[in-house]
C-alpha positions, 0 to 999 in steps of 0.5 A, a space after each residue: 918851304 914856307 916863308 918865315 916872314 909869314 909865320 905866326 908865333 909868340 914873341 917868347 918863341 921867336 925870342 927863344 929861337 934866336 932866329 935871324 930872318 934874311 929878307 929879300 922880297 919884292 915890294 908886292 909881297 908886302 900887301 899893305 905896303 904896296 897899297 900905300 905906294 899904289 895910292 900915292 902913285 894913283 895921282 899920276 897920269 897913266 903914261 907917267 906911272 912907273 911900270 915895275 914899282 912892285 918889283 922893288 926889292 925889300 931887303 934887310 934882316 930881323 934878329 930875334 932874341 932876349 934883352 935880358 939875361 933872364 929871358 923875359 924881355 923878347 926883342 927884335 933887331 930890325 934893319 930893312 931897306 927899300 926904294 919905292 916910287 913916290 910922287 914928289 909933292 913939289 913937282 907932281 912927277 914920279 921918283 925913286 924914294 930910298 927908305 932905310 930903317 934900323 930899330 930895336 923893338 921890345 915885343 910886349 903885350 898891350 899896356 905891358 912895361 919892362 922895368 929898366 928898359 923904359 928908354 927902349 922902343 916898344 912893339 905892342 902886341 895886339 894878339 898873342 902871336 906876331 908875324 915878322 912880315 907885319 913888323 917890316 910892313 909897319 916900319 916901312 909904312 911909318 918911314 914914308 914921309 907925309 909929303 914926298 919930295 925929291 931927295 936930290 933937289 936938282 932933280 925937282 922940276 918945280 925948283 928948276 929955272 926951266 919951271 919958272 919959264 914955263 907959263 902953260 904948266 899947271 904949278 901949285 902955288 905959281 901965283 904965290 911965287 909971282 906975288 912973292 917975286 913982285 914984293 921983293 
């Protein structure tokens, strides 16, 4: 059976069907997202690379429909989540970063507007058809932080007391920290 995430239809066709797509796919299924995660992890030494990062499970759902009674404004309600491996920009170690996105997107053609719905987020369609996989990938890529850091600050080695005592370790901003301590 074909995966509906990869089907291509017009926004009106998706909305008219009122389809709900449940998502339970490995990160590797989403090639663009996997590429972004791989680029981040490339900063790690090979021995520190998480071995099964491509197997993280992307879960959630996409629900298509219309926002208006006249069925002119197609919408998709999105709820997606995944925990990806990332590199902490403080300590330069791998950690697990949870991403959770909820969105309601109007599916409109480029430069198209929907009167009365200006306060809604718009997903501009560059083509006549759309693929749900592209929406999921884009939402998760946009949810990635510019500078990933441990969610639990106590897990970050750069912020621990032990890190201050280790002088042989390369630490970005170590000289700045030492100078700040001297100035106090």
